MINU-895781 format. One record per residue: residue number from 0; residue in one letter; x, y, z of N, C-alpha, C in turn. Coordinates in nm, 2 decimals. Atoms other than C-alpha are relative to their C-alpha. Last residue first. Layout:
N
- NUM	a	X	Y	Z	X	Y	Z	X	Y	Z
...
This chain:
225
- 224	g	-0.08	0.10	-0.06	11.49	10.45	8.24	0.14	0.04	0.04
- 223	h	-0.10	0.06	0.09	11.29	10.76	8.18	0.07	-0.11	0.08
- 222	l	-0.10	0.07	-0.08	10.97	10.84	8.36	0.10	-0.07	-0.09
- 221	v	-0.04	0.11	0.09	10.75	11.10	8.18	0.12	-0.06	0.07
- 220	m	-0.01	0.13	-0.06	10.62	11.30	8.48	0.01	-0.11	-0.11
- 219	g	-0.13	0.05	0.00	10.72	11.64	8.33	0.01	-0.14	0.06
- 218	a	-0.08	-0.03	0.12	10.40	11.82	8.42	0.14	-0.07	0.02
- 217	l	-0.04	0.13	0.05	10.20	11.65	8.70	0.09	0.02	-0.12
- 216	s	0.00	0.02	0.14	10.17	11.97	8.89	0.05	-0.14	-0.04
- 215	d	0.13	0.07	0.04	10.05	12.02	9.25	0.01	-0.04	-0.15
- 214	n	0.00	-0.01	0.15	10.39	12.11	9.40	-0.12	-0.08	-0.04
- 213	p	0.13	0.03	0.07	10.45	12.17	9.77	0.01	0.02	-0.15
- 212	e	0.03	-0.12	0.08	10.82	12.15	9.88	-0.13	-0.03	-0.07
- 211	i	0.02	0.02	0.15	10.83	11.87	10.13	-0.04	0.13	-0.06
- 210	d	-0.13	-0.03	0.08	11.00	11.94	10.47	-0.02	-0.02	-0.15
- 209	a	-0.04	-0.14	-0.02	10.67	11.97	10.66	0.12	0.04	-0.08
- 208	l	-0.02	-0.06	0.13	10.54	11.64	10.51	0.05	0.15	0.01
- 207	s	0.05	-0.13	0.02	10.59	11.44	10.83	0.02	0.05	-0.14
- 206	r	-0.10	-0.11	0.00	10.66	11.07	10.80	-0.08	0.13	-0.01
- 205	a	0.05	-0.13	0.01	10.49	10.74	10.86	0.11	0.10	-0.01
- 204	m	-0.11	-0.09	0.02	10.54	10.36	10.85	-0.06	0.14	-0.02
- 203	f	0.04	-0.14	0.03	10.30	10.09	10.97	0.13	0.09	-0.01
- 202	y	-0.11	-0.09	-0.04	10.40	9.72	10.95	-0.03	0.14	-0.04
- 201	t	-0.04	-0.11	0.09	10.08	9.51	10.93	0.11	0.08	0.06
- 200	h	-0.02	0.06	0.13	9.99	9.17	11.09	0.05	0.10	-0.11
- 199	r	-0.13	0.05	0.02	10.05	9.32	11.43	0.03	-0.06	-0.13
- 198	p	-0.01	0.14	0.02	9.75	9.54	11.43	0.14	-0.05	-0.03
- 197	l	-0.01	0.03	0.14	9.80	9.89	11.58	0.01	-0.15	-0.02
- 196	e	0.13	0.00	0.07	9.66	9.96	11.92	0.01	-0.03	-0.15
- 195	p	0.09	0.11	-0.03	9.97	9.85	12.10	-0.13	-0.01	-0.07
- 194	a	0.08	-0.03	-0.11	10.19	10.11	11.92	-0.09	-0.12	0.03
- 193	a	0.04	0.11	-0.08	10.47	10.10	11.67	-0.09	0.04	0.12
- 192	v	0.09	-0.04	-0.11	10.53	10.34	11.39	-0.05	-0.12	0.07
- 191	h	0.09	0.10	-0.05	10.83	10.27	11.17	-0.08	0.06	0.12
- 190	h	-0.05	0.07	-0.12	10.99	10.57	11.01	-0.11	-0.10	0.04
- 189	f	0.10	0.06	-0.08	10.95	10.72	10.66	0.06	-0.07	0.12
- 188	g	0.02	-0.07	-0.12	11.21	10.95	10.52	-0.10	-0.05	0.09
- 187	l	0.09	-0.12	0.03	11.21	10.84	10.16	-0.03	0.08	0.12
- 186	k	-0.09	-0.10	0.08	11.51	10.61	10.22	-0.08	0.12	-0.04
- 185	e	-0.10	-0.07	-0.09	11.30	10.45	10.49	0.09	0.10	-0.07
- 184	y	0.07	-0.12	-0.06	11.02	10.39	10.24	0.10	0.07	0.10
- 183	f	0.04	-0.10	0.10	11.24	10.17	10.02	-0.06	0.13	0.07
- 182	a	-0.13	-0.08	0.03	11.39	9.99	10.31	-0.03	0.11	-0.10
- 181	q	-0.03	-0.08	-0.12	11.04	9.89	10.43	0.12	0.08	-0.03
- 180	g	0.09	-0.11	-0.01	10.95	9.77	10.08	0.03	0.09	0.12
- 179	g	-0.04	-0.09	0.10	11.26	9.56	10.06	-0.09	0.12	-0.01
- 178	a	-0.11	-0.08	-0.05	11.19	9.40	10.40	0.04	0.10	-0.11
- 177	n	-0.04	-0.08	0.11	10.84	9.29	10.29	0.12	0.09	0.04
- 176	s	-0.10	0.08	0.07	10.78	9.02	10.55	0.07	0.07	-0.11
- 175	p	-0.11	0.02	-0.08	10.60	9.27	10.78	0.12	-0.08	-0.06
- 174	a	0.00	0.13	-0.06	10.37	9.36	10.49	0.13	-0.02	0.09
- 173	v	-0.08	0.09	0.08	10.38	9.74	10.44	-0.01	-0.14	0.07
- 172	s	-0.03	0.13	-0.06	10.14	10.00	10.56	0.07	-0.09	-0.10
- 171	l	0.03	0.11	0.09	10.12	10.37	10.48	0.03	-0.13	0.08
- 170	h	-0.03	0.14	-0.05	10.13	10.70	10.67	-0.03	-0.10	-0.11
- 169	l	0.04	0.11	0.09	10.15	11.07	10.56	0.04	-0.14	0.06
- 168	g	-0.07	0.13	-0.02	10.17	11.39	10.75	-0.06	-0.11	-0.07
- 167	k	-0.11	-0.02	-0.10	10.08	11.76	10.73	0.08	-0.13	0.02
- 166	a	-0.02	0.11	-0.08	9.85	11.75	10.42	0.13	0.02	0.09
- 165	g	0.01	-0.02	-0.14	9.76	12.09	10.30	0.03	-0.11	0.09
- 164	r	0.14	0.00	-0.03	9.68	12.04	9.93	-0.02	0.00	0.15
- 163	a	0.06	-0.11	0.06	10.03	12.14	9.82	-0.15	0.01	0.04
- 162	a	-0.04	-0.11	-0.07	10.17	11.89	10.07	-0.06	0.13	-0.06
- 161	m	0.08	0.00	-0.12	9.96	11.62	9.91	0.04	0.12	0.09
- 160	r	0.13	-0.04	0.03	10.10	11.71	9.57	-0.09	0.00	0.13
- 159	a	0.01	-0.14	0.04	10.45	11.71	9.69	-0.14	0.05	-0.03
- 158	m	-0.02	-0.08	-0.12	10.41	11.38	9.87	-0.01	0.15	-0.03
- 157	l	0.12	0.01	-0.08	10.26	11.23	9.55	0.01	0.08	0.13
- 156	f	0.11	-0.07	0.06	10.55	11.35	9.34	-0.13	0.00	0.08
- 155	r	-0.04	-0.14	-0.02	10.81	11.22	9.58	-0.11	0.09	-0.06
- 154	m	0.03	-0.04	-0.14	10.63	10.89	9.58	0.03	0.14	0.03
- 153	m	0.15	0.00	-0.01	10.63	10.87	9.20	-0.04	0.04	0.14
- 152	r	0.05	-0.12	0.06	11.00	10.97	9.18	-0.15	0.01	0.02
- 151	r	-0.05	-0.12	-0.08	11.10	10.70	9.43	-0.06	0.13	-0.06
- 150	g	0.08	-0.01	-0.12	10.88	10.44	9.25	0.04	0.11	0.09
- 149	f	0.14	-0.05	0.02	11.02	10.52	8.91	-0.07	0.01	0.13
- 148	g	0.02	-0.13	-0.07	11.39	10.50	9.02	-0.14	0.05	-0.02
- 147	h	-0.04	-0.11	0.09	11.48	10.23	8.76	-0.03	0.14	0.06
- 146	g	-0.15	-0.01	0.01	11.49	9.92	8.98	0.04	0.11	-0.09
- 145	r	-0.08	-0.02	-0.13	11.12	9.83	8.94	0.15	0.02	-0.04
- 144	a	-0.01	-0.14	-0.03	10.90	9.88	8.63	0.09	0.03	0.13
- 143	e	-0.06	-0.07	0.11	10.95	9.54	8.48	0.02	0.15	0.03
- 142	p	-0.15	0.01	0.00	10.89	9.38	8.82	0.06	0.08	-0.11
- 141	l	-0.04	0.13	0.05	10.53	9.52	8.84	0.15	-0.01	-0.01
- 140	l	-0.06	0.00	0.13	10.49	9.83	9.05	0.03	-0.14	-0.04
- 139	d	-0.04	0.13	0.04	10.27	9.90	9.36	0.05	0.00	-0.15
- 138	i	-0.07	0.00	0.12	10.21	10.22	9.55	0.04	-0.15	-0.03
- 137	h	-0.04	0.13	0.05	9.96	10.29	9.82	0.08	0.01	-0.13
- 136	a	-0.03	0.03	0.14	9.91	10.61	10.02	0.03	-0.15	-0.02
- 135	h	-0.06	0.13	0.02	9.78	10.76	10.34	0.02	-0.03	-0.15
- 134	a	0.00	0.05	0.14	9.70	11.11	10.47	0.06	-0.14	-0.01
- 133	p	0.13	0.04	0.05	9.62	11.17	10.83	-0.01	-0.04	-0.14
- 132	f	-0.03	0.03	0.14	9.98	11.16	10.97	-0.13	-0.04	-0.07
- 131	a	-0.09	-0.10	0.05	9.96	11.33	11.31	0.03	-0.02	-0.15
- 130	q	0.08	-0.13	0.03	9.65	11.12	11.37	0.09	0.11	-0.04
- 129	l	-0.01	-0.04	0.14	9.85	10.79	11.34	-0.06	0.14	-0.03
- 128	v	-0.15	-0.01	0.03	9.92	10.73	11.71	0.02	0.04	-0.15
- 127	p	-0.06	-0.13	-0.04	9.55	10.82	11.79	0.15	0.01	-0.05
- 126	p	-0.01	-0.03	-0.15	9.42	10.51	11.61	0.07	0.13	0.02
- 125	f	-0.05	-0.14	-0.02	9.33	10.50	11.24	0.00	0.04	0.14
- 124	v	-0.08	-0.02	-0.12	9.28	10.14	11.12	0.04	0.15	0.00
- 123	f	-0.04	-0.14	0.00	9.01	10.02	10.87	0.07	0.04	0.14
- 122	d	-0.09	-0.03	-0.11	9.01	9.65	10.87	0.05	0.14	0.00
- 121	p	-0.12	-0.06	0.03	8.70	9.60	10.66	0.09	0.03	0.12
- 120	v	-0.05	-0.05	-0.13	8.44	9.35	10.77	0.13	0.06	-0.03
- 119	h	0.11	-0.01	-0.09	8.23	9.26	10.46	0.04	0.06	0.13
- 118	i	0.11	-0.07	0.06	8.49	9.34	10.20	-0.12	0.02	0.09
- 117	l	-0.03	-0.14	-0.01	8.76	9.22	10.44	-0.11	0.09	-0.07
- 116	r	0.03	-0.04	-0.14	8.59	8.88	10.46	0.03	0.15	0.02
- 115	r	0.14	-0.01	-0.01	8.59	8.85	10.08	-0.04	0.05	0.14
- 114	v	0.04	-0.13	0.06	8.96	8.94	10.09	-0.15	0.01	0.00
- 113	w	-0.04	-0.10	-0.10	9.02	8.65	10.34	-0.03	0.14	-0.06
- 112	d	0.10	-0.02	-0.10	8.81	8.42	10.12	0.04	0.11	0.10
- 111	s	0.03	-0.15	-0.02	9.03	8.47	9.82	-0.09	0.03	0.11
- 110	d	-0.03	-0.09	0.11	9.18	8.12	9.83	-0.02	0.14	0.04
- 109	r	-0.08	0.06	0.11	9.01	7.91	10.10	0.03	0.12	-0.09
- 108	w	-0.03	-0.09	0.12	8.87	8.00	10.44	0.09	-0.07	-0.10
- 107	t	0.08	0.03	0.12	8.72	7.73	10.66	0.03	0.08	-0.12
- 106	t	-0.03	0.13	0.04	8.98	7.74	10.93	-0.07	-0.05	-0.12
- 105	l	-0.12	0.01	0.09	8.96	8.11	10.95	0.03	-0.14	-0.05
- 104	d	-0.08	0.12	-0.03	8.61	8.09	11.10	0.11	-0.01	-0.10
- 103	n	-0.12	-0.03	-0.08	8.49	8.45	11.08	0.08	-0.12	0.04
- 102	g	0.01	0.02	-0.14	8.23	8.41	10.80	0.13	0.03	0.07
- 101	p	-0.05	0.14	-0.04	8.29	8.35	10.43	-0.01	-0.02	0.15
- 100	n	-0.08	-0.01	-0.12	8.07	8.65	10.33	0.04	-0.14	0.05
- 99	h	0.05	0.07	-0.12	7.96	8.62	9.97	0.09	0.02	0.12
- 98	v	-0.11	0.07	-0.06	8.05	8.89	9.72	-0.05	-0.07	0.13
- 97	s	-0.05	0.10	0.10	7.80	9.03	9.47	0.11	-0.08	0.06
- 96	s	0.11	0.08	0.06	7.58	9.22	9.72	0.04	-0.11	-0.10
- 95	r	0.03	0.12	-0.08	7.89	9.32	9.92	-0.12	-0.08	-0.06
- 94	l	-0.08	0.12	0.04	8.01	9.55	9.64	-0.05	-0.13	0.07
- 93	p	0.05	0.06	0.13	7.73	9.80	9.69	0.07	-0.12	-0.04
- 92	k	0.14	0.04	-0.02	7.82	9.84	10.07	-0.06	-0.05	-0.14
- 91	l	0.01	0.13	-0.05	8.19	9.84	9.99	-0.14	-0.05	0.02
- 90	w	-0.07	0.11	0.07	8.21	10.13	9.76	-0.03	-0.14	0.05
- 89	e	0.01	-0.02	0.15	7.99	10.43	9.85	0.06	-0.11	-0.08
- 88	d	0.14	-0.04	0.05	7.91	10.38	10.22	-0.01	-0.01	-0.15
- 87	e	0.11	0.09	-0.05	8.22	10.19	10.34	-0.13	0.03	-0.07
- 86	c	-0.03	0.13	0.06	8.47	10.37	10.11	-0.11	-0.10	0.05
- 85	r	0.05	0.00	0.14	8.31	10.70	10.20	0.02	-0.14	-0.06
- 84	r	0.15	-0.01	0.00	8.36	10.64	10.57	-0.06	-0.01	-0.14
- 83	n	0.05	0.13	-0.05	8.72	10.51	10.52	-0.15	0.00	0.01
- 82	f	-0.01	0.09	0.10	8.80	10.82	10.31	-0.06	-0.14	0.04
- 81	g	0.11	-0.04	0.09	8.68	11.05	10.58	0.00	-0.10	-0.12
- 80	p	0.13	0.03	-0.06	8.89	10.87	10.84	-0.11	0.03	-0.10
- 79	t	0.02	0.14	-0.02	9.20	10.87	10.61	-0.14	-0.03	0.06
- 78	d	0.08	0.01	-0.13	9.18	11.23	10.50	-0.04	-0.15	0.02
- 77	l	-0.05	-0.10	-0.10	9.44	11.33	10.24	-0.06	-0.03	0.13
- 76	t	0.11	-0.08	-0.05	9.39	11.02	10.02	0.06	0.09	0.11
- 75	g	-0.01	-0.07	-0.13	9.63	10.82	9.81	-0.13	0.07	0.04
- 74	l	0.14	-0.04	-0.05	9.70	10.60	9.51	0.02	0.06	0.14
- 73	l	-0.03	-0.09	-0.12	10.00	10.54	9.29	-0.13	0.05	0.05
- 72	y	0.10	-0.10	-0.04	9.97	10.26	9.03	0.05	0.07	0.13
- 71	g	-0.01	-0.04	-0.14	10.19	10.02	8.84	-0.11	0.10	0.02
- 70	v	-0.10	0.08	-0.07	10.25	9.85	8.51	0.02	0.04	0.14
- 69	p	-0.03	-0.04	-0.14	9.94	9.97	8.32	0.11	-0.10	0.06
- 68	g	0.11	-0.03	-0.09	9.95	9.91	7.94	0.05	0.03	0.14
- 67	a	0.11	0.09	0.03	10.18	9.75	7.68	-0.12	0.02	0.10
- 66	p	0.02	0.02	0.14	10.45	10.01	7.65	-0.12	-0.08	-0.03
- 65	g	-0.12	0.04	0.08	10.42	10.12	8.01	-0.04	-0.03	-0.14
- 64	e	0.03	0.07	0.13	10.16	10.32	8.20	0.14	-0.03	-0.07
- 63	l	-0.13	0.01	0.06	10.20	10.41	8.57	-0.02	-0.08	-0.13
- 62	t	-0.05	0.13	0.07	9.85	10.49	8.66	0.14	0.02	-0.05
- 61	f	-0.08	-0.01	0.12	9.76	10.76	8.91	0.04	-0.13	-0.05
- 60	a	-0.01	0.14	0.06	9.50	10.82	9.18	0.07	0.01	-0.13
- 59	l	-0.12	0.05	-0.06	9.52	11.14	9.40	0.02	-0.15	-0.04
- 58	d	-0.11	-0.10	0.01	9.28	11.36	9.21	0.13	-0.05	0.06
- 57	p	-0.07	-0.01	0.13	9.06	11.06	9.14	0.11	0.10	-0.01
- 56	e	-0.11	-0.10	-0.01	8.99	11.00	9.51	0.07	0.01	-0.13
- 55	l	0.03	-0.10	-0.10	8.65	10.81	9.52	0.10	0.11	0.02
- 54	v	0.14	-0.05	0.01	8.66	10.61	9.20	-0.02	0.12	0.09
- 53	v	0.02	-0.05	0.13	9.04	10.55	9.16	-0.14	0.07	-0.01
- 52	y	-0.08	-0.12	0.02	9.08	10.52	9.53	-0.02	0.06	-0.13
- 51	p	0.05	-0.12	-0.07	8.79	10.28	9.58	0.08	0.13	-0.02
- 50	g	0.12	-0.06	0.06	8.91	10.05	9.30	-0.05	0.12	0.08
- 49	v	-0.02	-0.10	0.10	9.26	9.98	9.43	-0.12	0.08	-0.04
- 48	y	-0.12	-0.08	-0.03	9.28	9.78	9.76	0.02	0.11	-0.11
- 47	y	-0.01	-0.05	-0.14	8.93	9.61	9.77	0.11	0.11	0.02
- 46	k	0.12	-0.06	-0.04	8.85	9.57	9.41	0.00	0.06	0.14
- 45	g	0.00	-0.13	0.06	9.21	9.50	9.33	-0.13	0.08	0.04
- 44	l	-0.10	-0.07	-0.07	9.22	9.20	9.56	0.00	0.15	-0.04
- 43	l	0.05	-0.04	-0.13	8.89	9.08	9.41	0.10	0.08	0.08
- 42	s	0.03	-0.14	-0.01	8.99	9.08	9.05	-0.03	0.05	0.14
- 41	p	-0.11	-0.09	0.03	9.16	8.75	9.02	-0.02	0.15	0.01
- 40	d	0.07	-0.11	0.07	8.89	8.55	9.20	0.11	0.10	-0.03
- 39	d	0.10	0.06	0.09	9.03	8.21	9.30	-0.08	0.10	-0.08
- 38	h	0.14	-0.05	0.01	9.33	8.36	9.46	-0.08	-0.07	-0.10
- 37	l	0.06	0.00	-0.13	9.67	8.24	9.60	-0.15	0.04	-0.01
- 36	k	0.03	0.14	-0.04	9.81	8.13	9.26	-0.07	0.00	0.14
- 35	t	0.10	0.06	0.08	9.79	8.49	9.13	-0.04	-0.14	0.05
- 34	g	0.10	0.07	-0.09	9.98	8.64	9.42	-0.11	-0.07	-0.08
- 33	d	0.12	0.04	0.07	10.29	8.75	9.22	-0.09	-0.08	0.09
- 32	k	-0.01	0.11	0.10	10.54	8.90	9.45	-0.13	-0.03	-0.06
- 31	g	-0.08	-0.05	0.12	10.53	9.24	9.63	0.02	-0.10	-0.11
- 30	s	-0.11	-0.08	-0.06	10.42	9.09	9.97	0.09	0.05	-0.11
- 29	d	-0.06	0.09	-0.10	10.20	8.84	9.78	0.13	0.07	0.05
- 28	g	0.08	0.02	-0.12	9.97	9.08	9.60	0.05	-0.09	0.10
- 27	t	-0.08	-0.05	-0.11	10.21	9.22	9.34	-0.05	-0.03	0.14
- 26	k	-0.13	0.04	0.03	10.06	9.03	9.05	0.11	0.05	0.09
- 25	l	-0.01	0.14	-0.01	9.72	9.07	9.19	0.14	-0.05	-0.01
- 24	c	0.03	0.02	-0.14	9.74	9.45	9.23	0.02	-0.15	0.03
- 23	v	-0.12	-0.04	-0.07	9.89	9.48	8.89	-0.01	-0.03	0.14
- 22	a	-0.10	0.10	0.03	9.60	9.28	8.75	0.13	0.03	0.06
- 21	y	0.03	0.11	-0.08	9.35	9.51	8.93	0.10	-0.11	-0.02
- 20	l	-0.05	-0.03	-0.13	9.53	9.80	8.77	-0.03	-0.11	0.10
- 19	g	-0.14	0.00	0.00	9.47	9.66	8.43	0.06	0.02	0.13
- 18	p	-0.04	0.14	0.02	9.10	9.59	8.49	0.16	-0.02	0.00
- 17	l	0.01	0.09	-0.11	9.07	9.93	8.65	0.03	-0.14	-0.02
- 16	d	-0.12	0.07	-0.04	9.22	10.14	8.38	-0.02	-0.11	0.10
- 15	a	-0.03	0.10	0.10	8.88	10.23	8.22	0.13	-0.08	0.03
- 14	r	0.08	0.12	-0.03	8.79	10.40	8.55	0.03	-0.11	-0.10
- 13	r	0.13	-0.01	0.05	9.08	10.64	8.48	-0.08	-0.13	0.03
- 12	a	0.07	0.13	0.02	9.40	10.69	8.66	-0.14	0.03	-0.05
- 11	p	0.12	0.02	-0.09	9.58	11.03	8.62	-0.07	-0.13	-0.04
- 10	r	0.12	-0.08	0.04	9.91	10.99	8.44	-0.11	-0.02	0.09
- 9	l	0.10	0.00	-0.10	10.26	10.86	8.51	-0.11	0.10	-0.04
- 8	r	0.04	-0.13	-0.05	10.47	10.78	8.21	-0.11	-0.02	0.11
- 7	y	0.06	0.01	-0.13	10.68	10.49	8.09	-0.04	0.14	0.05
- 6	a	0.13	0.06	0.01	10.75	10.48	7.72	-0.07	-0.02	0.13
- 5	n	0.10	-0.10	-0.02	11.03	10.74	7.71	-0.14	-0.06	0.00
- 4	r	-0.03	-0.09	-0.11	11.33	10.51	7.77	-0.12	0.10	0.03
- 3	d	0.01	-0.13	0.05	11.19	10.24	7.55	0.01	0.10	0.11
- 2	s	-0.04	0.01	0.14	11.30	9.88	7.63	-0.01	0.14	-0.07
- 1	p	0.11	0.01	0.09	11.30	9.94	8.00	0.04	0.01	-0.15
- 0	m	0.05	-0.13	0.04	11.64	9.87	8.15	-0.13	-0.01	-0.08
């Protein structure tokens, strides 16, 4: 159990949180496990997977704060194609000037090179099979914040906020090896989406938000153990 039952709270993410959120991204970056040993640049994973949401979608970006700082995040967008365009123009293009392109020869890649390649050639995916689920989300929690129902409550909050803003469907991606993550989303009503046009290295899941009661309020999001 968390040491202080009232010490964990969900709040809007701030730019000042980014170093802490990048650390959460790294420590969950190996299919939910600590990915620190896999990277030579500890901030790069977060710069790709976290930073653009906090900066470009602040109304749907949240920090799970624990007694010693960020222990998780909840991120989303209502409009995946629009977000992808903004991410390219407003986030990735400026970032590329400080990140070298390792090229497309996978045999030469080392450490964080696969993330560097994504920064230069992002794998934005939104084929017709996902168009009924235009919103998407990301959530990651450090081990200390797992097993207490926080993730479930956070996702339900985000779905209610998205529904309040008109979202009809939500999709997300999970590593194929992350069976625990897949089971977590299944309990929240998500189903596996399979189609030839979807990349095989990612497991896509989606659900309608038609049954979600809209609620745009963050009130009461102190998370007890």
